[in-house]
C-alpha positions as CSV (number, residue, x, y, z in Angstrom):
1,X,35.9,-1.6,47.3
2,X,35.2,-4.5,49.6
3,X,35.7,-7.9,48.0
4,X,32.4,-9.8,47.9
5,X,33.8,-12.8,49.6
6,X,34.8,-10.7,52.6
7,X,32.1,-10.5,55.2
8,X,33.3,-7.1,56.4
9,X,35.9,-4.6,55.4
10,X,39.3,-5.8,56.6
11,X,40.6,-4.2,59.8
12,X,44.0,-5.5,60.9
13,X,43.5,-4.1,64.4
14,X,40.0,-5.6,64.7
15,X,40.6,-8.9,63.1
16,X,44.1,-9.9,64.3
17,X,44.8,-8.3,67.6
18,X,46.9,-11.4,68.6
19,X,50.1,-13.0,67.6
20,X,50.5,-16.6,66.3
21,X,54.1,-18.0,66.5
22,X,55.7,-19.5,63.4
23,X,54.9,-23.0,64.7
24,X,51.2,-22.2,65.2
25,X,51.1,-20.7,61.7
26,X,52.8,-23.8,60.3
27,X,50.3,-26.0,62.0
28,X,47.4,-24.0,60.5
29,X,48.7,-24.1,56.9
30,X,49.4,-27.8,57.0
31,X,46.3,-29.0,58.8
32,X,44.5,-30.0,55.6
33,X,44.5,-29.6,51.8
34,X,42.1,-28.3,49.3
35,X,39.9,-31.3,48.3
36,X,41.3,-31.9,44.8
37,X,39.9,-35.0,43.1
38,X,41.9,-38.1,43.7
39,X,41.7,-38.7,40.0
40,X,43.5,-35.4,39.3
41,X,47.0,-36.3,38.0
42,X,48.3,-33.0,39.3
43,X,46.9,-33.4,42.8
44,X,50.2,-33.6,44.6
45,X,51.6,-30.7,42.7
46,X,48.6,-28.5,43.4
47,X,48.7,-29.3,47.1
48,X,52.4,-28.4,47.1
49,X,51.6,-25.2,45.2
50,X,49.0,-24.2,47.7
51,X,51.3,-24.8,50.6
52,X,54.1,-22.9,48.9
53,X,51.7,-20.0,48.4
54,X,50.9,-19.9,52.0
55,X,54.6,-20.2,53.0
56,X,55.4,-17.2,50.8
57,X,52.4,-15.1,52.0
58,X,53.7,-15.6,55.5
59,X,57.5,-15.4,54.9
60,X,57.4,-12.4,52.5
61,X,54.6,-10.5,54.1
62,X,53.5,-9.7,50.5
63,X,50.0,-8.8,49.6
64,X,48.3,-11.7,47.9
65,X,47.9,-9.8,44.7
66,X,51.7,-9.3,44.6
67,X,52.3,-13.0,44.5
68,X,49.5,-14.3,42.2
69,X,48.0,-12.8,39.0
70,X,46.4,-9.4,39.3
71,X,44.3,-7.2,37.0
72,X,44.4,-3.4,37.6
73,X,41.4,-1.3,36.5
74,X,40.9,2.5,36.5
75,X,37.9,4.2,38.1
76,X,35.9,3.8,34.8
77,X,36.3,0.0,35.0
78,X,38.8,-0.1,32.1
79,X,41.7,-2.6,32.3
80,X,45.0,-0.9,32.8
81,X,47.3,-3.9,32.9
82,X,47.4,-7.6,33.9
83,X,50.3,-8.7,36.2
84,X,51.4,-12.3,36.0
85,X,52.3,-14.3,39.0
86,X,55.8,-14.4,40.4
87,X,57.9,-16.9,38.5
88,X,60.8,-19.2,39.0
89,X,63.4,-16.8,37.6
90,X,62.9,-14.6,40.7
91,X,64.3,-17.2,43.0
92,X,68.0,-18.0,43.5
93,X,69.9,-20.1,46.1
94,X,73.1,-18.5,47.4
95,X,75.0,-18.3,50.6
96,X,72.7,-20.5,52.6
97,X,69.5,-18.7,51.6
98,X,66.7,-18.9,49.0
99,X,66.7,-15.4,47.6
100,X,63.5,-13.9,46.2
101,X,63.9,-10.9,44.0
102,X,62.0,-8.1,42.2
103,X,58.7,-8.5,43.9
104,X,56.4,-5.7,42.9
105,X,54.7,-3.5,45.5
106,X,51.2,-2.8,44.2
107,X,49.8,-0.5,46.8
108,X,51.3,2.6,45.5
109,X,50.2,5.9,43.8
110,X,52.1,8.5,42.0
111,X,52.0,12.3,42.7
112,X,49.8,14.5,40.5
113,X,52.1,17.1,38.8
114,X,51.3,20.3,37.0
115,X,52.6,21.3,33.5
116,X,55.8,22.4,35.1
117,X,56.4,19.2,37.0
118,X,55.5,20.6,40.4
119,X,53.4,18.7,43.0
120,X,49.7,19.6,42.9
121,X,47.9,20.1,46.3
122,X,44.2,19.9,47.1
123,X,42.1,22.6,48.9
124,X,43.3,21.3,52.3
125,X,46.9,21.6,51.3
126,X,47.5,17.9,51.0
127,X,49.4,16.5,48.0
128,X,47.3,14.8,45.4
129,X,48.0,11.4,44.1
130,X,46.7,9.2,41.3
131,X,46.7,5.5,40.3
132,X,49.9,4.3,38.6
133,X,48.7,3.0,35.2
134,X,51.9,1.5,34.0
135,X,53.0,-1.8,35.7
136,X,56.7,-1.0,35.0
137,X,56.5,2.1,37.2
138,X,55.6,0.3,40.4
139,X,58.4,-0.1,42.9
140,X,59.9,-3.5,43.9
141,X,60.8,-4.9,47.3
142,X,64.4,-5.4,48.4
143,X,65.6,-9.0,48.0
144,X,63.9,-11.3,50.5
145,X,66.0,-14.1,52.0
146,X,64.8,-17.4,53.4
147,X,67.2,-19.6,55.3
148,X,68.1,-23.1,54.1
149,X,68.9,-24.1,57.6
150,X,67.4,-23.6,61.1
151,X,63.8,-23.8,62.2
152,X,62.4,-21.4,59.6
153,X,63.7,-23.6,56.8
154,X,60.6,-25.7,57.3
155,X,58.9,-22.9,55.2
156,X,61.7,-22.5,52.8
157,X,61.9,-26.2,51.9
158,X,58.3,-26.3,50.6
159,X,58.9,-23.4,48.3
160,X,62.1,-25.0,46.9
161,X,60.4,-28.4,46.5
162,X,57.6,-26.7,44.4
163,X,60.0,-24.6,42.3
164,X,62.0,-27.7,41.5
165,X,59.0,-29.3,39.8
166,X,58.3,-26.3,37.5
167,X,60.0,-25.4,34.2
168,X,62.3,-22.4,34.0
169,X,60.3,-19.2,33.8
170,X,57.0,-20.8,34.9
171,X,54.5,-18.8,37.0
172,X,54.3,-20.2,40.6
173,X,50.7,-19.2,41.2
174,X,48.7,-18.8,38.0
175,X,45.4,-17.8,39.7
176,X,44.0,-14.5,41.1
177,X,43.2,-13.2,44.5
178,X,39.8,-14.8,44.9
179,X,41.2,-18.3,44.3
180,X,44.0,-17.7,46.8
181,X,41.5,-16.5,49.3
182,X,39.4,-19.7,48.9
183,X,42.5,-21.9,49.4
184,X,43.8,-20.1,52.5
185,X,40.3,-19.9,54.0
186,X,39.6,-23.6,53.5
187,X,42.9,-24.7,54.9
188,X,43.4,-22.3,57.8
189,X,39.9,-20.9,58.5
190,X,41.4,-17.4,58.1
191,X,41.5,-14.9,55.3
192,X,44.7,-14.3,53.3
193,X,45.7,-11.2,55.3
194,X,46.1,-13.4,58.4
195,X,49.3,-14.8,57.0
196,X,50.7,-11.3,56.1
197,X,49.7,-10.0,59.5
198,X,51.3,-12.8,61.4
199,X,54.4,-12.5,59.2
200,X,54.8,-8.8,60.0
201,X,54.3,-9.4,63.7
202,X,56.9,-12.2,63.6
203,X,59.4,-9.9,61.9
204,X,58.7,-7.1,64.4
205,X,59.9,-9.4,67.1
206,X,63.0,-10.4,65.1
207,X,63.9,-6.8,64.5
208,X,63.5,-5.8,68.2
209,X,60.5,-3.5,67.4
210,X,62.6,-1.4,65.0
211,X,59.9,-0.1,62.7
212,X,62.3,1.6,60.3
213,X,64.0,-1.8,59.6
214,X,60.6,-3.4,59.2
215,X,59.5,-0.7,56.7
216,X,62.7,-1.4,54.8
217,X,61.9,-5.1,54.7
218,X,58.2,-5.0,54.0
219,X,58.1,-2.3,51.4
220,X,55.6,-0.1,53.2
221,X,55.5,3.5,52.0
222,X,55.0,5.0,55.4
223,X,56.2,3.9,58.8
224,X,52.8,4.9,60.2
225,X,51.2,2.0,58.3
226,X,53.3,-0.4,60.5
227,X,52.3,0.9,63.9
228,X,49.6,-1.8,64.0
229,X,52.4,-4.5,64.0
230,X,54.4,-2.8,66.8
231,X,57.2,-5.0,67.0
232,X,59.9,-4.6,64.6
233,X,69.2,-4.9,61.3
234,X,70.6,-8.1,60.7
235,X,67.4,-9.9,59.7
236,X,69.0,-12.8,57.9
237,X,71.0,-13.9,60.8
238,X,68.1,-13.6,63.2
239,X,65.7,-15.6,61.0
240,X,68.3,-18.3,60.6
241,X,68.7,-18.6,64.4
242,X,65.0,-18.4,65.4
243,X,63.8,-21.6,67.1
244,X,60.2,-22.7,67.5
């Protein structure tokens, strides 16, 4: 289903057949802020929240719904579960990195099995899959590391500054996809997937076009889904040393 605030169905190949470097991306996400009221006592915190959100969209290559709140419905329109935003307990500083753990990968389905537990296939011989209805059954990403030093730490520092102002266990982004889209679009002029796309293209370059390593990092189910990003191990060392 196409989101009503998208003008067309998203096509990575059509929309983002270019590469913006980390510096260009940073310039885009810092060029302006959402126009919160000057009388809003939380204005500075909200601006930092929005910037932290964009830093994580880019640096994690997560889908927006994996970072903020998300409601999952079945085909009948019935609510299956509500996923909260990522929270402060998922972040730890260790060994020169900000470590981000247990990030749920939402774009997954589970195989349809018969009464004997065997895979069911359709008339064309393709395996059948169905929506995962239990949030606890979704897979999670490997730990994602952001350097505390080097050029890329310019992204890391905003996330740390924001987390430090929240209480333990607080959600970082207590809003849903549509609000995130509004913020990113207003600030950057792009849709949210721009940041994920540029992040994946950045990591492809760090990983010397090793798609298997990129799949391991990004949490994609199939390597074919990464062909679009055609570029990319020792990722932590490379991201610490990158200069821009």
